[in-house]
C-alpha positions as CSV (number, residue, x, y, z in Angstrom):
1,M,0.0,0.0,0.0
2,R,1.2,3.5,-0.7
3,I,0.9,5.8,2.3
4,A,1.3,9.6,2.7
5,V,2.1,10.9,6.1
6,I,1.7,14.7,6.4
7,G,3.2,16.8,9.3
8,G,3.5,20.5,10.0
9,Y,7.2,20.4,11.0
10,A,9.7,18.4,9.0
11,P,11.9,17.2,11.9
12,S,8.9,15.7,13.6
13,L,8.7,13.1,10.8
14,I,11.9,11.8,12.3
15,N,11.7,12.7,16.0
16,F,8.1,11.8,16.6
17,R,6.9,9.6,13.6
18,G,10.2,8.0,12.6
19,P,9.6,4.6,14.3
20,L,6.1,4.6,12.8
21,L,7.3,5.3,9.3
22,A,10.1,2.7,9.7
23,R,7.5,0.1,10.8
24,M,5.3,0.9,7.8
25,V,8.2,0.3,5.5
26,A,9.2,-2.9,7.3
27,L,5.6,-4.2,6.7
28,G,6.2,-3.6,2.9
29,H,4.3,-0.4,2.5
30,E,5.6,2.5,0.3
31,V,5.8,5.6,2.5
32,H,5.9,9.3,1.6
33,G,6.5,12.0,4.2
34,L,5.2,15.5,3.5
35,A,6.2,18.6,5.5
36,P,7.5,22.2,5.0
37,A,11.1,22.7,4.0
38,H,13.5,22.8,6.9
39,V,17.2,23.5,7.4
40,P,19.0,21.1,7.7
41,D,17.0,19.0,5.2
42,V,15.4,15.9,6.7
43,G,15.3,14.2,3.3
44,P,18.4,12.0,3.8
45,Q,17.1,10.8,7.2
46,L,13.7,9.9,5.7
47,E,15.5,8.1,2.9
48,A,17.5,6.1,5.4
49,L,14.2,4.9,6.9
50,G,13.1,3.9,3.4
51,A,10.6,6.8,2.9
52,D,10.5,9.6,0.4
53,Y,10.3,13.2,1.4
54,H,8.1,15.9,-0.3
55,R,8.3,19.6,0.7
56,I,5.0,21.5,1.0
57,P,4.6,25.2,1.7
58,L,2.7,25.2,5.0
59,S,3.1,27.7,7.9
60,R,2.8,26.1,11.3
61,R,1.4,29.3,12.8
62,G,-0.9,32.1,11.9
63,M,-4.2,32.3,10.0
64,N,-3.5,33.8,6.6
65,P,-6.4,32.6,4.4
66,L,-4.6,33.2,1.1
67,A,-1.5,31.4,2.3
68,D,-3.5,28.5,3.7
69,I,-5.6,28.1,0.5
70,G,-2.3,28.0,-1.4
71,A,-1.0,25.3,1.0
72,L,-4.2,23.3,0.5
73,L,-3.7,23.4,-3.3
74,H,0.0,22.5,-3.0
75,I,-0.9,19.5,-0.8
76,K,-3.5,18.4,-3.3
77,Q,-1.0,18.6,-6.2
78,A,1.6,16.6,-4.2
79,L,-1.0,13.9,-3.4
80,Q,-2.0,13.8,-7.1
81,R,1.7,13.1,-8.0
82,I,2.1,10.5,-5.2
83,R,-1.3,8.8,-5.7
84,P,-1.4,7.3,-2.2
85,D,-3.9,4.7,-1.1
86,M,-4.0,6.1,2.4
87,V,-3.2,9.5,4.1
88,L,-2.3,10.1,7.8
89,S,-2.0,13.7,8.9
90,Y,-1.0,15.0,12.4
91,T,-1.0,18.5,14.0
92,F,-3.6,21.1,13.4
93,K,-3.1,22.4,9.8
94,P,-2.1,19.1,8.3
95,V,-5.2,17.5,9.8
96,V,-7.4,20.1,8.3
97,Y,-5.7,20.7,4.9
98,G,-4.2,17.3,4.4
99,S,-7.5,15.5,5.0
100,L,-9.4,17.9,2.8
101,A,-6.8,17.7,0.0
102,A,-7.0,13.9,0.1
103,R,-10.8,13.9,-0.4
104,M,-10.4,16.5,-3.2
105,V,-8.0,14.1,-5.0
106,W,-10.1,11.0,-4.2
107,V,-13.6,12.1,-5.2
108,G,-15.8,9.0,-5.5
109,E,-13.0,6.6,-4.5
110,R,-12.9,4.4,-1.4
111,K,-9.5,5.3,-0.1
112,R,-8.9,6.0,3.5
113,V,-8.0,9.2,5.5
114,Y,-6.8,9.2,9.1
115,A,-5.8,12.1,11.4
116,M,-3.8,12.0,14.6
117,I,-4.7,14.7,17.3
118,T,-1.4,15.3,19.1
119,G,-2.7,17.9,21.5
120,L,-5.0,20.9,21.1
121,G,-2.6,23.7,21.9
122,Y,-3.2,27.3,22.8
123,A,-6.6,27.7,21.1
124,F,-8.1,25.2,23.5
125,T,-6.0,25.7,26.6
126,E,-8.8,27.2,28.6
127,E,-12.4,28.5,28.3
128,P,-12.1,31.3,25.7
129,A,-12.2,34.7,27.4
130,G,-12.2,37.9,25.5
131,L,-13.3,38.5,21.9
132,R,-10.0,37.5,20.3
133,R,-9.8,34.2,22.2
134,R,-13.5,33.4,21.4
135,I,-12.8,34.1,17.7
136,L,-9.7,31.9,17.7
137,F,-11.6,29.1,19.5
138,N,-14.5,29.1,17.1
139,V,-12.3,29.3,14.0
140,A,-10.1,26.4,15.2
141,K,-13.2,24.4,16.1
142,G,-14.7,25.0,12.6
143,M,-11.5,24.1,10.8
144,Y,-11.1,20.9,12.8
145,R,-14.7,20.0,12.0
146,S,-14.1,20.4,8.3
147,G,-10.9,18.3,8.3
148,I,-12.3,15.5,10.5
149,N,-15.4,15.3,8.4
150,A,-13.1,14.2,5.6
151,C,-11.6,11.4,7.7
152,D,-12.4,7.7,8.2
153,G,-10.7,7.5,11.6
154,I,-9.2,9.8,14.3
155,I,-6.4,8.8,16.6
156,F,-6.3,10.6,19.9
157,Q,-3.4,10.6,22.3
158,N,-5.4,11.0,25.4
159,P,-9.1,10.3,26.4
160,D,-9.7,14.0,27.5
161,D,-9.2,15.2,23.9
162,E,-11.4,12.5,22.5
163,N,-14.2,13.4,25.0
164,F,-13.7,17.1,24.4
165,F,-14.1,16.8,20.6
166,Q,-17.1,14.6,20.9
167,R,-18.7,17.2,23.3
168,L,-18.0,19.9,20.8
169,G,-19.7,17.9,18.0
170,V,-16.5,17.9,16.0
171,V,-16.4,14.2,15.3
172,P,-19.3,12.7,13.2
173,E,-20.7,9.4,14.4
174,R,-19.6,7.7,11.3
175,V,-15.9,8.5,12.0
176,A,-14.1,5.8,14.1
177,T,-11.9,6.9,17.0
178,T,-9.2,5.3,19.1
179,V,-6.9,6.5,21.9
180,V,-3.2,5.5,22.1
181,G,-0.3,6.3,24.4
182,G,0.9,9.5,22.9
183,S,3.8,9.1,20.4
184,G,5.3,6.4,22.6
185,V,8.9,6.2,23.7
186,D,11.9,4.2,22.5
187,L,12.8,2.3,25.7
188,D,16.2,1.2,24.4
189,H,17.2,4.7,23.2
190,Y,16.1,6.3,26.5
191,A,17.7,3.7,28.8
192,V,17.7,3.9,32.5
193,A,20.6,6.1,33.8
194,P,22.0,6.3,37.4
195,L,20.6,9.1,39.5
196,P,22.9,12.0,40.4
197,Q,24.1,12.4,44.0
198,E,22.4,15.8,44.5
199,T,18.7,16.6,44.0
200,V,18.4,18.1,40.5
201,F,15.1,19.2,39.0
202,L,14.8,19.5,35.2
203,C,12.2,21.1,32.9
204,L,12.6,20.6,29.1
205,S,10.1,22.7,27.2
206,R,9.5,25.3,24.5
207,L,9.7,28.5,26.5
208,L,5.9,29.2,26.6
209,K,3.9,30.5,29.5
210,S,1.3,27.9,29.0
211,K,3.9,25.2,29.4
212,G,4.4,26.4,32.9
213,V,8.0,27.4,32.7
214,G,7.4,30.6,34.6
215,L,5.8,28.6,37.4
216,F,8.9,26.3,37.4
217,A,11.1,29.4,37.7
218,E,9.1,30.8,40.6
219,A,9.1,27.4,42.5
220,A,12.8,27.2,41.9
221,A,13.3,30.6,43.5
222,R,11.3,29.7,46.5
223,L,13.0,26.4,47.1
224,K,16.5,27.6,46.4
225,A,16.0,30.1,49.2
226,R,15.1,27.3,51.6
227,H,17.4,24.5,50.2
228,P,20.5,26.1,48.6
229,G,22.0,22.7,47.7
230,A,19.1,21.8,45.3
231,V,19.6,22.4,41.6
232,F,17.0,23.6,39.1
233,R,17.6,23.5,35.3
234,L,15.4,24.7,32.4
235,A,16.2,24.0,28.7
236,G,14.3,24.7,25.6
237,P,14.0,26.9,22.5
238,L,12.7,30.4,22.5
239,E,9.3,31.0,20.9
240,S,7.5,34.1,19.5
241,G,4.0,35.4,20.1
242,G,1.9,36.4,23.0
243,D,2.3,33.1,24.9
244,A,6.1,33.2,24.7
245,V,8.5,33.9,27.6
246,T,10.4,37.1,26.8
247,P,14.2,37.4,26.6
248,D,14.0,39.9,29.5
249,E,12.3,37.3,31.7
250,I,15.0,34.7,30.9
251,A,17.7,37.3,31.6
252,A,16.1,38.0,35.0
253,W,16.0,34.3,35.9
254,R,19.7,34.0,35.0
255,R,20.6,37.0,37.1
256,D,18.6,35.7,40.1
257,G,20.7,32.6,40.1
258,A,18.1,30.1,41.4
259,L,17.5,28.6,38.0
260,E,20.0,27.5,35.4
261,V,18.6,28.4,32.0
262,L,20.4,26.2,29.4
263,D,20.4,26.3,25.6
264,P,18.2,23.8,23.8
265,V,19.9,20.6,22.8
266,D,19.4,18.0,20.1
267,D,19.9,15.1,22.5
268,V,18.2,15.4,25.8
269,R,19.5,12.2,27.3
270,P,22.6,13.8,29.0
271,L,20.3,16.4,30.7
272,L,17.9,13.7,31.8
273,A,20.7,11.6,33.1
274,G,21.9,14.6,35.2
275,A,18.5,15.1,36.8
276,S,16.7,13.2,39.6
277,V,13.2,14.6,39.1
278,Y,11.5,15.8,35.9
279,V,9.0,18.7,36.1
280,L,6.5,20.0,33.5
281,P,3.9,22.3,35.1
282,S,2.0,22.7,31.8
283,H,-1.6,23.9,31.3
284,Y,-1.2,23.7,27.5
285,R,-3.5,21.2,25.9
286,E,-0.9,18.4,25.4
287,G,-1.4,15.1,23.6
288,V,0.9,13.2,25.9
289,P,4.1,15.2,26.5
290,R,7.0,13.4,24.8
291,S,9.5,14.9,27.3
292,I,7.7,13.2,30.2
293,L,7.8,9.8,28.5
294,E,11.5,10.2,27.8
295,A,12.1,11.1,31.5
296,M,10.0,8.1,32.6
297,S,11.9,5.7,30.3
298,M,15.2,6.9,31.9
299,G,13.8,6.2,35.4
300,R,12.9,9.7,36.5
301,A,10.2,10.6,38.9
302,V,7.7,13.2,37.5
303,V,5.9,16.3,38.8
304,T,3.3,17.5,36.3
305,T,-0.2,18.9,36.2
306,D,-3.6,17.3,36.5
307,A,-4.4,18.4,33.0
308,P,-5.2,16.7,29.7
309,G,-2.3,14.7,28.4
310,C,-0.1,15.3,31.4
311,R,-2.3,13.3,33.8
312,E,-1.9,10.2,31.6
313,T,1.7,9.9,32.6
314,V,1.5,9.9,36.4
315,E,-0.2,7.7,39.0
316,P,0.0,10.0,42.0
317,G,2.3,8.7,44.7
318,L,3.5,5.8,42.5
319,N,5.8,7.4,39.9
320,G,5.3,11.1,40.7
321,F,2.8,13.8,41.7
322,L,0.1,15.7,40.0
323,V,-0.6,19.3,40.9
324,P,-3.4,21.7,39.9
325,P,-2.5,23.8,36.8
326,R,-1.2,27.3,37.6
327,D,-0.8,26.5,41.3
328,V,2.8,27.5,42.2
329,E,2.3,26.7,45.9
330,S,1.2,23.1,45.1
331,L,4.0,22.8,42.6
332,T,6.6,24.0,45.2
333,Q,5.3,21.6,47.8
334,A,5.4,18.6,45.5
335,M,9.0,19.4,44.4
336,E,10.1,19.9,48.1
337,R,9.0,16.4,48.9
338,F,12.0,15.1,46.9
339,I,14.4,17.5,48.7
340,L,13.2,16.4,52.1
341,D,13.2,12.7,51.2
342,P,15.8,12.1,48.5
343,A,15.0,8.4,48.4
344,L,11.7,9.2,46.8
345,A,13.4,9.9,43.5
346,R,14.8,6.4,43.3
347,T,11.6,4.7,44.3
348,L,9.3,6.7,42.1
349,G,11.8,6.8,39.3
350,A,11.8,3.0,39.1
351,A,8.0,3.0,39.0
352,S,8.2,5.5,36.1
353,R,10.3,3.1,34.0
354,A,7.9,0.3,34.8
355,R,4.9,2.5,33.7
356,A,6.7,3.5,30.5
357,E,7.4,-0.2,29.7
358,A,3.7,-1.2,30.4
359,R,1.9,1.7,28.7
360,F,4.1,3.8,26.4
361,D,6.5,1.5,24.6
362,V,6.7,3.0,21.1
363,N,6.4,-0.4,19.5
364,R,3.1,-1.2,21.2
365,V,1.8,2.3,20.5
366,N,2.7,2.1,16.8
367,D,1.1,-1.3,16.5
368,A,-2.1,0.0,18.0
369,I,-2.1,2.8,15.4
370,L,-1.3,0.5,12.5
371,A,-4.0,-2.0,13.6
372,F,-6.6,0.8,13.8
373,M,-5.6,1.8,10.2
374,G,-5.8,-1.8,9.0
375,L,-2.1,-2.0,8.2
376,L,-1.0,-4.9,10.3
377,P,-1.3,-8.4,8.8
378,G,-4.7,-9.7,9.6
379,G,-5.7,-6.4,11.3
380,P,-9.4,-5.5,11.0
381,G,-8.9,-1.7,10.5
382,A,-11.4,0.9,11.5
383,E,-14.9,0.5,10.1
384,P,-16.9,3.7,9.6
385,G,-19.3,4.3,12.4
386,R,-17.5,2.0,14.8
387,E,-15.1,2.9,17.6
388,A,-12.1,0.8,17.0
389,G,-9.7,0.0,19.8
390,A,-10.6,2.9,22.0
391,G,-8.4,3.2,25.0
392,A,-5.8,0.8,23.5
393,E,-2.8,2.6,25.1
394,A,-4.4,5.3,27.2
């Protein structure tokens, strides 16, 4: 079968979907990855997996109608050249425009379209307040409805998003749905590492306010004053827009000295190996945060929020702690437990690894996706109007 996989960010075809694409190729399918151009070019890496790379002009951010219509037409042209039997899109714009383009190419044909919802992001972070947020919410909802209406099946990464979309009326009854364990994690690549001697807290995140990095900085300042020997580290890329942490805020954190702000890295494993506890106080609508899964796989205890996507990773008291979103006092108290009782990091970290093995192994997650799409030998696939494999990895 010829399969087109459409993403909004070229490196994600390798970093997040690479094992899935490789598994498709190993099963004998012809795989084509579509994403915007990126420097450095990911084409050679996709070719090494056995897949072809096609560049599409698609902006990840912004709502420029003319540019987005142009992107839709370019995706349609690319699909006309590839002539796939199946399309899988993930992230917001590819789900909308990739699914619509596939149906435009396949008018009257019984070929299949799937979408993966990898988190709902800023537009759905909270109840829309203010005119601008209400407009953004309703535009995003309408666009999702249009894209999903062109699909045969939807893959969610957590049950909260599935329930939320069904309450909004975005998913027609005829469209099958399933829930899987995020993008999964490569348990061999993210192997267990010995814990450091000191108590080290690490947050890996894009520097966005909705990811809770400001809350982490405030908790670090409070705890550093009480426990000078504790270490707090933050690493991640700068972002732009109203939700972004500003360079002035980062400079202030560095001057205060409680928080080590590091440059983003390509390989997070050394940073995770140097940490004893992983912290992500996000109130962003996550799918299942990949960084938490990587930390769990390496045997790290987790402190995160009782919010969609994040709550899937932690059983409170077993492998970490859940705190209310935007609650810096609760976050501080949860982190302080590891300073007062350093043995917790070892006990809860071992449970994190066991939970990653049981629920988030990338091979199991990918097989759940492929079975839903009917791509495993003997797999039933998703029949229209039927929920196929719901909760398989959630």
